[in-house]
C-alpha positions as CSV (number, residue, x, y, z in Angstrom):
1,M,-0.2,-89.6,13.9
2,G,1.5,-92.4,14.3
3,N,-1.5,-94.7,14.9
4,D,-0.7,-96.6,11.5
5,G,-1.4,-100.3,11.5
6,P,-3.3,-102.6,13.8
7,S,-5.8,-101.1,16.5
8,I,-5.0,-101.3,19.6
9,L,-7.8,-104.0,20.5
10,S,-6.6,-106.2,18.1
11,D,-2.9,-105.7,18.4
12,R,-1.5,-109.0,20.4
13,R,1.6,-106.7,21.3
14,A,-0.2,-103.8,22.4
15,Q,-2.0,-105.2,24.5
16,W,0.4,-106.9,26.0
17,G,2.1,-104.0,26.8
18,L,-0.8,-102.3,28.0
19,A,-1.9,-105.4,30.3
20,S,1.9,-105.2,31.6
21,S,1.4,-101.6,32.8
22,A,-2.0,-102.5,34.2
23,L,-0.6,-104.9,36.2
24,L,2.5,-102.1,37.3
25,L,-0.1,-99.9,38.5
26,L,-1.7,-102.0,40.7
27,G,1.4,-103.5,41.7
28,S,2.9,-99.5,43.0
29,V,0.0,-99.1,44.9
30,T,-0.4,-102.3,47.0
31,P,1.9,-103.7,49.8
32,W,5.7,-103.9,49.1
33,A,6.3,-105.0,52.0
34,T,4.5,-106.9,55.1
35,A,6.1,-107.4,58.7
36,G,3.3,-108.7,61.1
37,P,-0.3,-107.0,61.1
38,F,1.5,-104.2,59.6
39,T,2.1,-103.2,55.5
40,K,4.3,-100.7,53.4
41,N,2.6,-100.0,50.1
42,G,4.4,-98.9,47.0
43,L,3.0,-95.5,47.2
44,D,4.7,-94.9,50.5
45,G,8.2,-94.7,48.6
46,D,9.4,-96.4,45.0
47,G,6.0,-97.4,43.9
48,V,5.5,-93.6,43.0
49,I,8.4,-93.9,40.8
50,T,7.0,-97.2,39.5
51,L,3.3,-96.0,39.1
52,V,4.4,-93.3,37.3
53,I,6.2,-95.3,34.8
54,A,3.0,-97.7,34.2
55,L,1.2,-94.6,33.6
56,L,3.8,-92.8,30.9
57,V,4.4,-96.4,28.8
58,G,0.6,-96.9,29.0
59,G,0.7,-93.5,27.7
60,M,2.9,-94.2,24.9
61,I,1.5,-97.9,23.5
62,V,-1.8,-96.2,22.9
63,A,-0.1,-93.2,21.3
64,R,2.2,-95.8,19.6
65,R,5.5,-93.4,20.3
66,F,8.8,-93.4,21.3
67,P,9.1,-97.1,22.1
68,R,12.4,-96.4,23.1
69,I,11.9,-94.1,25.3
70,A,9.2,-96.9,27.1
71,L,11.6,-99.4,27.2
72,G,13.8,-97.3,28.9
73,L,11.4,-96.6,31.5
74,A,10.4,-100.2,31.7
75,V,14.0,-101.4,32.5
76,V,14.2,-98.4,35.3
77,S,11.2,-99.8,36.5
78,L,12.6,-103.2,36.7
79,A,16.2,-102.2,38.4
80,I,13.8,-100.5,40.8
81,T,12.4,-103.5,42.0
82,I,15.0,-105.2,41.7
83,I,16.6,-103.5,44.3
84,D,13.8,-102.9,46.5
85,T,13.2,-106.8,46.7
86,V,16.8,-107.5,47.7
87,D,16.6,-104.4,50.2
88,V,13.5,-105.6,51.6
89,S,14.4,-109.2,51.5
90,G,17.6,-108.6,53.6
91,V,15.3,-106.9,56.3
92,G,15.7,-109.4,59.7
93,G,15.8,-109.7,63.4
94,G,13.3,-107.5,65.2
95,L,9.8,-108.2,66.6
96,F,8.4,-109.4,63.5
97,D,9.4,-110.8,60.7
98,V,9.6,-108.6,57.4
99,R,8.6,-110.2,54.2
100,V,8.2,-108.9,50.4
101,G,4.8,-108.1,49.5
102,W,2.5,-109.0,46.8
103,G,2.4,-105.7,45.5
104,L,6.4,-105.6,44.9
105,I,6.2,-109.3,43.4
106,L,3.6,-108.4,40.5
107,A,5.8,-105.1,40.2
108,L,8.3,-107.1,39.5
109,L,6.9,-109.3,37.3
110,A,5.2,-106.8,35.5
111,S,8.2,-104.8,34.6
112,T,10.1,-107.6,33.5
113,S,7.1,-108.3,31.3
114,L,7.2,-104.8,30.1
115,V,10.9,-104.8,29.3
116,A,10.7,-108.3,27.2
117,W,8.2,-106.5,25.5
118,G,10.1,-103.8,24.6
119,V,12.8,-105.7,23.6
120,V,10.5,-108.0,21.5
121,G,9.1,-104.7,19.7
122,L,12.5,-103.3,19.0
123,R,13.8,-106.8,17.4
124,R,10.8,-106.8,15.1
125,G,10.3,-103.5,13.6
126,S,8.4,-101.9,16.9
127,P,4.7,-101.8,15.2
128,A,3.1,-100.8,18.6
129,P,3.9,-98.3,19.5
130,A,5.2,-97.0,16.0
131,S,9.0,-95.7,15.9
132,S,8.5,-92.0,15.6
133,D,12.0,-92.1,18.3
134,A,14.6,-93.1,15.7
135,A,16.7,-90.3,16.7
136,A,16.5,-91.4,20.5
C-alpha cells in the first residue's frame, strides 16, 4: 500500500511536510494584501490555488505517494506566492498604502519549506512519501 517505513507520527520528515502544508493552508485563507482598513484574503485570488495545493500535498504525504508530484506542486505554490508578493509590493500611490499581508508571507515561507522538504526527500531516497511515482 505504500506505507513502508516509520509511521507518520514518528517520521520527522513527514511531520515537516505536514506542518508546512498546514501553514500553507492557513496562509492561503488569511490576508494577502492590506490597504488601510481593507484586506484582501488569499481566497479572493490565487490563495484558492495554494489552498488546493496544500490539501493535495498533505494528502500525498499521508498516503506516502507521488513525491515528485508533491514537489512539483510545491514549486508551483512557491512561484505563485513569489509573483503575488512582487505584485502586491509594486502597488503604490492612492489613498492607502498597500502592503503585503501576513497570510501571503506565511504562504511564501510555507511554500519555500515544502520545496526544501521535497528536495531533501528526493535526495535521501524519499522514505516519506514512498517513491510510488517512479515512472513520473
